[in-house]
C-alpha positions in Angstrom: 111.4 8.1 52.3 108.4 8.5 54.5 105.4 6.4 53.4 103.0 9.1 52.2 100.1 6.7 52.2 100.2 6.2 56.0 100.1 9.8 57.1 98.8 12.8 55.1 99.5 16.2 56.4 99.8 14.8 59.9 96.5 12.8 59.6 97.0 9.1 60.1 95.3 6.8 57.6 93.2 3.9 59.0 94.9 0.5 58.8 92.1 -0.9 56.5 92.5 2.1 54.1 96.3 1.7 54.1 95.9 -2.0 53.3 93.5 -1.1 50.5 96.1 1.3 49.1 98.8 -1.5 49.2 96.4 -3.9 47.5 95.8 -1.3 44.7 99.5 -0.9 44.0 100.0 -4.7 44.1 97.1 -5.2 41.7 98.8 -2.9 39.2 102.2 -4.5 39.7 100.8 -7.9 38.9 98.9 -6.7 35.9 101.5 -4.3 34.4 104.9 -5.4 35.9 107.3 -3.6 38.2 110.0 -1.5 36.5 111.2 0.1 39.7 114.8 -1.1 39.0 114.8 -0.2 35.3 117.3 2.5 34.4 115.4 4.4 31.7 117.6 6.7 29.6 116.3 10.3 29.1 116.4 12.4 26.0 114.9 15.6 24.6 113.3 16.5 21.3 111.6 19.7 20.1 107.8 19.4 20.1 106.8 19.4 16.4 103.4 21.0 17.1 103.8 23.7 19.8 107.6 23.8 19.9 107.8 27.1 18.0 104.8 28.8 19.5 105.3 27.8 23.2 109.1 26.9 23.1 108.4 23.4 24.3 110.6 20.4 24.0 109.4 16.9 24.9 111.2 14.7 27.4 111.5 11.2 26.0 111.9 8.2 28.4 113.6 4.9 27.4 114.0 4.3 23.7 113.0 7.5 22.0 111.1 5.6 19.2 108.9 4.0 21.9 107.5 7.3 23.0 104.0 8.5 21.7 105.3 12.0 21.2 108.5 11.0 19.4 108.8 12.7 16.1 110.6 10.6 13.4 110.8 13.5 11.1 113.1 15.3 13.5 116.4 13.4 13.7 117.7 15.7 16.5 117.3 13.9 19.8 119.4 15.4 22.5 120.8 13.7 25.6 120.1 14.4 29.2 123.3 16.6 29.4 121.5 19.1 27.2 119.0 20.1 29.9 119.0 23.8 30.7 119.9 23.7 34.4 119.6 27.5 34.8 116.4 28.3 33.0 114.8 24.9 32.5 111.4 24.0 34.0 109.4 20.8 33.6 105.7 20.8 33.0 104.5 17.3 34.1 101.1 16.2 32.9 99.0 13.4 31.6 96.3 13.2 29.0 93.0 12.7 30.7 90.6 14.6 28.6 92.0 17.9 27.3 92.0 19.9 30.6 95.4 18.9 32.0 97.1 19.4 28.6 95.5 22.9 28.3 96.7 23.9 31.8 100.2 22.6 30.8 100.2 24.7 27.7 99.3 27.8 29.8 102.3 27.0 32.1 104.6 26.5 29.1 103.4 29.7 27.5 104.0 31.7 30.7 107.4 30.2 31.2 108.5 31.1 27.6 107.2 34.6 28.0 109.3 34.9 31.2 112.5 33.8 29.5 112.5 30.2 30.8 112.8 26.9 28.9 109.8 24.6 29.3 110.0 20.8 29.0 106.9 18.7 28.4 106.7 15.5 30.4 103.6 13.5 29.6 103.6 10.5 31.9 101.0 8.9 29.7 103.2 8.8 26.6 105.6 5.9 27.4 103.7 2.7 26.5 106.4 0.3 27.6 106.6 1.6 31.2 104.5 0.6 34.1 103.7 4.2 34.7 101.9 4.7 31.4 100.1 1.4 31.7 98.7 2.3 35.1 97.6 5.8 33.9 96.0 4.5 30.7 94.0 1.9 32.7 92.7 4.6 35.0 92.0 6.9 32.1 90.0 4.3 30.4 87.9 3.8 33.5 87.3 7.6 33.8 86.4 7.9 30.1 83.9 5.0 30.5 82.4 6.7 33.5 82.0 10.0 31.5 80.2 8.1 28.7 78.0 6.3 31.2 77.1 9.5 32.9 74.6 10.2 30.1 72.5 7.7 32.0 70.7 9.8 34.7 70.5 6.8 37.2 74.3 6.0 36.8 75.1 9.7 37.0 73.1 10.2 40.2 74.1 7.1 42.1 77.6 6.5 40.9 79.3 9.2 38.8 78.5 12.4 40.7 79.0 10.9 44.2 82.4 9.6 43.1 83.5 12.9 41.5 82.3 14.9 44.5 82.7 12.9 47.7 84.7 9.8 46.7 87.7 11.8 45.3 87.4 14.0 48.4 88.4 11.4 50.9 91.9 11.1 52.4 91.7 7.3 51.8 91.5 8.0 48.1 94.7 10.0 48.2 96.4 7.2 50.2 95.7 4.8 47.3 96.8 7.3 44.7 100.1 7.8 46.5 100.8 4.1 46.5 100.0 3.9 42.8 102.2 6.9 42.1 105.2 5.0 43.5 104.9 2.9 40.3 105.3 6.1 38.3 108.5 7.4 39.9 111.0 5.5 37.6 110.1 7.9 34.8 112.0 10.6 36.8 115.0 8.5 37.7 117.5 10.1 35.3 115.9 13.5 35.0 118.2 16.1 36.7 116.8 16.6 40.2 117.5 20.3 40.4 115.1 21.2 37.5 111.8 22.5 38.9 108.6 20.5 38.1 105.1 21.9 37.7 102.5 19.1 37.9 99.2 19.9 36.2 97.8 16.7 37.4 98.5 15.3 40.8 100.2 12.1 39.5 103.2 13.8 37.9 103.6 15.8 41.1 103.3 12.7 43.4 105.7 10.7 41.1 108.2 13.6 41.2 108.2 13.7 45.0 108.6 9.9 45.2 111.5 10.2 42.7 113.3 12.8 44.8 112.8 15.9 42.6 113.8 18.9 44.6 111.4 21.6 43.5 107.8 20.5 42.8 104.7 22.6 42.4 101.3 20.9 42.3 99.0 23.1 40.2 95.5 22.0 41.4 92.9 22.4 38.6 89.7 22.2 40.6 88.2 24.6 43.1 86.1 22.0 44.9 88.6 20.8 47.6 89.4 17.1 47.2 92.2 15.0 48.8 92.6 13.6 45.3 94.7 16.6 44.5 97.2 16.3 47.4 100.9 15.7 46.7 102.5 16.2 50.1 106.0 17.4 49.7 105.1 19.8 46.9 103.7 23.3 47.0 100.1 23.3 46.1 98.6 26.2 44.1 94.9 27.0 43.6 93.1 29.3 41.1 90.3 30.5 43.4 90.3 32.0 46.8 87.0 30.3 47.6 88.8 26.9 47.6 91.6 28.1 49.9 90.1 27.3 53.3 88.6 23.9 52.1 92.1 22.8 51.1 93.8 24.3 54.1 91.7 22.5 56.7 91.1 19.4 54.6 87.4 20.1 55.0 85.3 17.0 55.0 88.1 14.8 53.8 87.8 12.4 56.8 84.0 12.3 57.2 82.9 14.3 60.2 86.3 14.2 61.8 88.3 17.3 62.2 91.6 17.1 60.2 94.9 18.6 61.0 95.5 21.6 58.7 98.0 21.9 55.8 101.0 24.0 56.7 100.6 27.5 55.5 103.6 27.3 53.2 102.2 24.3 51.3 99.2 26.1 49.8 99.4 29.2 47.6 96.6 31.2 45.8 97.8 32.2 42.4 94.8 33.1 40.2 93.7 31.5 37.0 96.2 29.4 34.9 96.0 31.2 31.5 98.3 31.4 28.5 100.4 34.6 28.0 99.0 35.0 24.5 95.5 35.3 25.9 96.2 37.4 28.9 98.3 39.9 27.0 95.6 40.6 24.5 92.5 40.8 26.8 91.8 44.5 26.3 92.1 44.4 22.5 90.0 41.2 22.2 87.2 42.5 24.4 87.1 45.7 22.4 86.8 43.7 19.1 83.9 41.8 20.7 82.1 45.0 21.5 82.8 46.5 18.1 81.2 43.5 16.5 78.2 43.8 18.8 77.8 47.5 18.1 78.1 47.0 14.3 75.6 44.2 14.2 78.1 41.6 12.9 77.4 37.8 13.5 77.9 36.8 17.1 80.5 34.1 17.1 80.0 31.1 19.3 82.9 28.7 20.0 81.8 25.1 20.8 84.4 22.7 22.3 83.3 19.1 22.2 85.1 16.3 24.0 85.5 12.8 22.7 83.4 11.0 25.4 80.4 12.4 23.6 78.6 12.9 26.9 77.3 16.3 25.8 77.0 15.8 22.1 73.2 16.0 22.2 73.5 19.4 23.8 75.7 20.7 21.1 73.5 19.2 18.4 70.6 21.1 19.9 72.5 24.3 20.0 73.6 24.0 16.3 70.0 23.2 15.2 68.7 26.1 17.1 71.3 28.5 15.6 70.9 27.4 12.0 68.2 30.0 11.1 70.2 32.9 12.6 73.4 31.6 11.0 71.7 31.7 7.6 70.7 35.3 8.4 74.3 36.2 9.3 73.3 37.0 12.8 75.5 34.3 14.2 78.5 32.2 13.3 79.9 29.0 14.7 83.3 27.6 15.5 83.0 23.8 16.3 86.2 22.2 17.6 85.8 18.4 18.0 89.5 18.1 19.0 90.9 14.8 17.9 87.6 13.0 17.6 86.5 13.2 14.0 83.7 10.7 14.7 81.9 13.4 16.7 81.9 15.7 13.6 80.7 12.9 11.4 77.9 12.1 13.8 76.8 15.8 13.9 76.7 15.8 10.1 74.5 12.7 10.1 72.1 14.2 12.6 72.1 17.7 11.1 72.5 17.3 7.3 72.3 21.1 6.8 75.8 21.4 8.3 77.3 20.0 5.1 76.1 23.0 3.1 77.0 25.6 5.7 80.3 24.4 7.1 83.9 24.9 6.1 86.1 22.1 7.4 89.5 22.9 8.8 91.0 19.5 9.2 94.6 18.4 10.1 96.1 21.6 8.8 97.4 23.5 11.8 99.0 26.2 9.8 95.7 27.0 8.0 93.9 26.9 11.4 96.4 29.3 12.8 96.0 31.7 9.8 92.2 31.5 10.0 92.3 32.4 13.7 94.6 35.3 13.1 92.6 36.6 10.1 89.4 36.3 12.2 90.6 38.8 14.7 89.7 41.7 12.4 88.2 39.9 9.5 84.6 38.8 8.8 83.4 35.3 9.7 80.2 33.7 8.6 78.6 30.3 8.6 79.9 27.2 10.4 83.6 26.3 10.7 84.5 22.8 11.9 88.0 22.0 13.3 89.6 18.6 13.8 93.3 17.7 14.4 94.7 14.3 14.8 97.5 15.6 17.0 96.4 16.1 20.6 98.6 19.2 20.8 96.9 20.8 17.8 93.5 19.6 18.9 93.8 21.3 22.3 95.6 24.5 21.2 93.1 25.1 18.4 90.6 26.2 21.0 93.1 28.6 22.4 93.7 30.2 19.0 90.0 30.5 18.2 89.1 31.9 21.7 90.6 35.3 20.9 88.2 36.0 18.0 85.2 34.3 19.5 82.5 36.2 21.3 81.1 33.4 23.5 82.7 30.2 24.5 80.2 27.4 25.0 81.7 24.7 27.3 81.1 22.6 30.3 82.4 24.2 33.5 85.8 22.4 33.6 89.2 24.0 33.1 87.8 26.4 30.5 85.7 28.0 33.2 88.8 30.0 34.2 89.6 31.5 30.7 89.2 35.2 30.0 86.4 35.0 27.4 82.6 35.4 27.8 81.3 31.9 28.6 78.0 30.0 28.4 78.2 26.9 30.6 76.3 23.8 29.6 75.7 20.8 31.9 78.7 19.6 33.8 80.3 16.1 33.6 80.9 15.4 37.3 79.5 17.3 40.2 82.9 18.9 41.2 82.8 20.9 37.9 79.8 22.9 39.1 82.1 25.1 41.2 83.8 26.3 38.0 80.5 27.9 36.8 79.8 29.3 40.3 83.2 31.0 40.4 82.9 32.3 36.8 79.5 33.8 37.5 80.8 35.4 40.7 83.7 37.1 38.9 81.4 38.1 36.0 82.9 36.4 33.0 80.5 33.5 32.6 76.9 32.4 33.0 75.4 30.0 35.5 75.5 26.4 34.6 72.6 25.6 32.3 71.7 22.0 33.3 69.3 21.2 30.5 68.8 22.1 26.9 65.9 24.6 27.3 67.9 26.8 29.7 70.9 26.5 27.4 68.9 27.8 24.4 67.4 30.5 26.6 70.9 31.8 27.3 71.8 31.6 23.6 68.8 33.9 23.0 70.0 36.2 25.7 73.4 36.6 24.2 72.0 37.3 20.8 69.3 39.7 21.8 70.4 41.4 25.0 72.3 44.7 24.6 74.2 44.5 27.9 75.2 40.9 28.7 78.2 40.6 26.5 79.5 44.0 27.4 79.1 43.4 31.1 81.2 40.2 30.7 83.9 42.0 28.7 84.0 44.8 31.3 84.4 42.2 34.0 87.2 40.4 32.1 89.2 43.7 31.7 88.6 44.6 35.4 89.7 41.1 36.5 92.9 41.3 34.5 93.7 44.6 36.2 93.4 42.8 39.6 95.7 40.0 38.4 93.0 37.4 38.4 94.4 35.8 35.2 98.1 35.8 36.3 98.1 32.4 37.8 100.4 30.7 35.2 103.0 33.4 35.6 102.8 33.1 39.4 103.1 29.3 39.4 106.2 29.5 37.2 107.7 32.2 39.4 107.0 30.1 42.4 108.6 27.0 40.9 111.7 28.8 39.8 111.8 30.7 43.1 112.0 27.4 45.0 115.2 26.9 43.2 116.4 30.3 44.1 115.9 32.0 40.7 114.5 35.5 41.3 115.5 37.1 38.0 112.1 37.6 36.5 110.3 40.8 37.0 106.7 41.0 35.8 106.2 43.1 32.8 103.0 44.7 31.7 101.1 42.0 29.9 
């Protein structure tokens, strides 16, 4: 196979950068071993958390009991011969924050709604493989950087430049491609004819290195970076404003002009959104406006990551909203994901939470019922959500989103979701383009880069008679234009590469 670290879309990589890429791979081989000759058996097991709702089965690599997502309560583990070669589609992902899991869930949801069989392949869930060890090491570095970014000096001099320009360089992609060669053994015994959607570049790169025949690389960010290239796959993007930057590899080799990507390698799809959210947009926006008109509490959904880089912002929001929560003019959903320590810290800092909050912890059935009842029922006070399972922790936000009036989030993957959004300070400069895009299409605010501006926007949502309605109208109009159809289109593209043209889009 052609060395994908030497030439990227016809652009030769400098010798010093190629040697650096080789050294990176060698460093990981020495530290974590080389399993390129290991013949890992493959098996399948129904996902115990989102298997019913999204139709997902986990792909297990090696000894099933060595997999993080192995479920000992379910004795049914099927062999590789049980793959659905006609309707099967693999969603390849890693856990790095919640974003890539969330996008994967959108792809699985769309695939299920279209009559396909989604398989979940988390490359970060096989602890005995070199692949998972490499990913975990890099994930630990990224998490450390996120936490250190609270320091304004580190953020300005290291974190934002790395996330904005460092990841943009072709030389970075060259190193990533070399490291991804260590991840290819995961795919060795997976049937090569089953399409793969990578919701992070490493599952897509590894799939190409392993000889998978139909690979789509679903790019999450709309700031064009070479980090996201997996040459040999079809690249999809959520925003048209990113198209030309990716197409011409803009700024990815300093001031040098790069050779462009071939036209067929880059496809605009629209936002990657779950079928359950897209299909209910009109009804959910109407409920929001009915609550606004009737003077019901405005519901704010706060999603908090485990790095804690923005915990002080959320604490300030909660403190500010306490008086109006007590007056039943506002209500709060607070999802701390799988980081209970964040909730505990908030309770210590804001003791009043204890008296106002209802805790919904580690009971996904109860969380699901609460979210369903909240669609047309009353919600008051503060509701805290925590789930130990990463699947439940991520999907909890999706469930709550439908009955929320305003989603409060950093402008990451959630920037693309069809719900009115208040954007707090980013973590990494590349994220700022998510807020810019959302403001342009009318379904979110500008990025509020400090607490005073965040609280100003909270006031505006509470007091203004037009802001929420304008966002809801924009969301409905965007749906009519197909803006939120990206997940369907990615699945359709992946299956179409295989020659499956059986799905006809229904009204959603």
